[in-house]
C-alpha positions in Angstrom: -15.5 -95.9 80.9 -15.5 -92.2 81.1 -12.7 -90.3 79.4 -11.9 -86.6 79.8 -9.9 -84.8 77.1 -7.1 -82.4 78.1 -9.2 -79.5 76.9 -12.3 -80.5 78.9 -10.1 -81.0 82.0 -8.6 -77.5 81.6 -12.0 -76.0 81.1 -13.4 -77.6 84.2 -10.2 -76.5 86.2 -10.6 -72.9 85.1 -14.3 -73.0 86.0 -13.4 -74.1 89.5 -11.0 -71.3 89.9 -13.6 -68.8 88.8 -16.2 -70.1 91.1 -13.9 -70.4 94.1 -13.9 -66.7 95.2 -17.7 -66.6 95.3 -17.6 -69.6 97.7 -14.9 -68.2 100.0 -16.1 -68.2 103.5 -19.1 -70.4 102.8 -17.9 -73.1 105.1 -16.9 -70.8 107.9 -19.1 -70.7 111.0 -21.5 -67.6 111.4 -20.1 -64.6 113.1 -21.8 -64.2 116.5 -22.3 -60.9 118.4 -24.5 -60.4 121.4 -26.0 -63.9 120.7 -27.0 -62.9 117.2 -25.4 -64.6 114.1 -24.4 -63.3 110.8 -23.9 -65.9 108.0 -20.5 -65.6 106.2 -22.1 -65.8 102.8 -25.6 -64.8 101.6 -27.4 -64.9 98.3 -29.0 -61.8 97.0 -31.0 -62.2 93.7 -29.0 -65.4 93.1 -25.6 -63.6 93.5 -23.3 -64.2 96.5 -22.2 -61.6 99.0 -19.6 -62.1 101.7 -19.6 -60.7 105.2 -17.3 -57.7 105.1 -17.6 -57.0 108.8 -19.9 -56.4 111.8 -20.2 -53.8 114.5 -22.4 -52.2 117.1 -24.4 -49.1 116.3 -25.7 -46.5 118.6 -28.6 -44.0 118.8 -27.1 -41.1 120.7 -25.0 -42.9 123.4 -27.1 -46.1 123.6 -26.1 -49.2 121.9 -29.1 -50.2 119.9 -28.2 -52.7 117.2 -25.5 -55.0 115.8 -25.1 -54.6 112.1 -23.4 -56.5 109.4 -22.2 -55.3 105.9 -22.0 -57.7 103.0 -20.3 -57.0 99.7 -19.5 -59.0 96.5 -15.9 -58.7 97.5 -14.3 -57.6 100.8 -12.9 -54.1 101.3 -11.0 -52.5 104.2 -11.6 -48.8 103.3 -14.9 -46.8 102.9 -13.9 -45.8 99.4 -13.4 -49.4 98.3 -16.6 -50.6 100.0 -18.7 -47.8 98.4 -17.3 -48.4 95.0 -17.8 -52.2 94.9 -20.5 -53.1 92.4 -22.9 -55.9 92.6 -24.9 -57.6 95.4 -24.8 -55.9 98.7 -26.6 -56.2 102.1 -26.8 -54.2 105.3 -28.5 -56.3 108.0 -29.0 -55.5 111.7 -30.6 -57.0 114.8 -32.2 -54.7 117.3 -30.6 -55.1 120.7 -33.4 -53.4 122.6 -36.9 -51.9 122.2 -36.6 -48.8 120.1 -39.2 -46.5 118.6 -39.5 -46.9 114.9 -39.9 -43.2 114.5 -36.7 -42.6 116.4 -34.9 -45.2 114.3 -36.2 -43.7 111.0 -35.3 -40.1 112.1 -31.8 -41.3 113.1 -31.3 -42.9 109.7 -32.4 -39.8 107.9 -30.2 -37.5 110.0 -27.2 -39.7 109.3 -28.0 -39.5 105.6 -28.0 -35.8 105.7 -24.8 -35.8 107.8 -22.8 -38.2 105.6 -24.1 -37.8 102.0 -23.5 -34.9 99.7 -26.3 -32.5 98.7 -26.0 -33.8 95.2 -26.6 -37.4 96.3 -29.5 -36.4 98.4 -31.2 -34.4 95.6 -30.7 -37.3 93.2 -32.4 -39.7 95.5 -35.1 -37.6 97.0 -38.0 -39.9 96.2 -36.1 -43.1 97.4 -35.2 -41.2 100.7 -38.9 -40.5 101.3 -39.8 -44.1 100.6 -37.0 -45.2 103.0 -38.1 -42.9 105.7 -41.7 -44.1 105.6 -40.9 -47.9 105.6 -41.5 -48.4 109.3 -44.6 -46.1 109.4 -47.0 -49.0 110.1 -45.0 -50.2 113.0 -44.6 -48.4 116.4 -41.4 -50.0 117.5 -38.7 -52.6 117.0 -38.3 -55.3 119.7 -35.1 -57.0 120.8 -34.2 -59.6 118.1 -36.1 -58.0 115.3 -34.0 -58.5 112.1 -33.9 -55.8 109.4 -32.3 -56.3 106.0 -31.5 -53.8 103.2 -30.6 -55.7 100.1 -29.3 -54.3 96.8 -30.3 -56.7 94.1 -28.2 -56.1 91.0 -30.7 -58.1 88.9 -33.5 -55.5 89.6 -31.2 -52.6 90.3 -33.2 -51.9 93.4 -32.9 -51.9 97.2 -35.4 -54.1 99.0 -36.1 -53.9 102.8 -37.2 -56.8 104.9 -38.3 -57.0 108.6 -38.0 -60.5 110.1 -38.1 -61.9 106.5 -41.2 -60.0 105.3 -40.8 -57.2 102.7 -41.6 -53.7 104.0 -42.0 -50.7 101.7 -41.5 -50.6 98.0 -38.2 -51.5 96.1 -36.1 -48.3 95.7 -34.3 -48.1 92.4 -30.6 -47.3 91.8 -27.3 -48.5 93.0 -26.2 -45.1 94.1 -29.1 -44.9 96.6 -27.8 -48.0 98.3 -24.3 -46.6 98.4 -25.8 -43.6 100.1 -27.5 -45.8 102.7 -24.1 -47.4 103.4 -22.8 -44.1 104.6 -25.3 -44.3 107.5 -22.8 -46.9 108.9 -19.4 -46.2 107.1 -19.7 -42.5 106.3 -17.2 -39.8 107.5 -19.4 -38.7 110.4 -20.1 -42.2 111.8 -18.6 -43.5 115.0 -15.2 -44.8 114.2 -15.7 -48.1 116.0 -18.8 -48.7 113.9 -17.1 -47.9 110.6 -14.0 -49.9 111.5 -15.9 -53.0 112.5 -17.9 -53.0 109.2 -14.6 -52.6 107.4 -13.3 -55.8 108.9 -11.3 -54.6 112.0 -11.8 -56.9 115.1 -14.2 -55.5 117.7 -12.6 -54.7 121.1 
């Protein structure tokens, strides 16, 4: 016969409450946009991150991707999302064939438009690595899946294309926060920013 002391029972109960926020959303179905799915919870370096929101993103006036933002805890403002520590992910599916050079140049332009000069200067090496990540690929095709993960265990951003790592890990959490501004910065399309901050898409 198995017996449980009151103290052991209380410890188990408190452990359950601590673990519960990490599992919130784990049993919910994936969010689907344009036929592409975003899981509600992902693991990054053994740490959970929850889907904060998803949105469409454009190059010029052409809808080119559907993107999801994952954070350790959900936020509804850019300030809160950018300040949230821990595991983070930006993931997007390409909706059409797009030149890898055009995509890289667009990302770098949006960094310059949305990040401060101090942020850019502090991450000069990482920005160069980021810009060259797609250098061995001419284009992205519809359905290609790109992931930017910040792993708190290694304090670095890792990039994957269709599950395969591209480029070298880029150190520093502040660099990832700067990348987030490509999609939720002050000079981003409001519809993209709002969707990633949890507002329903029209």
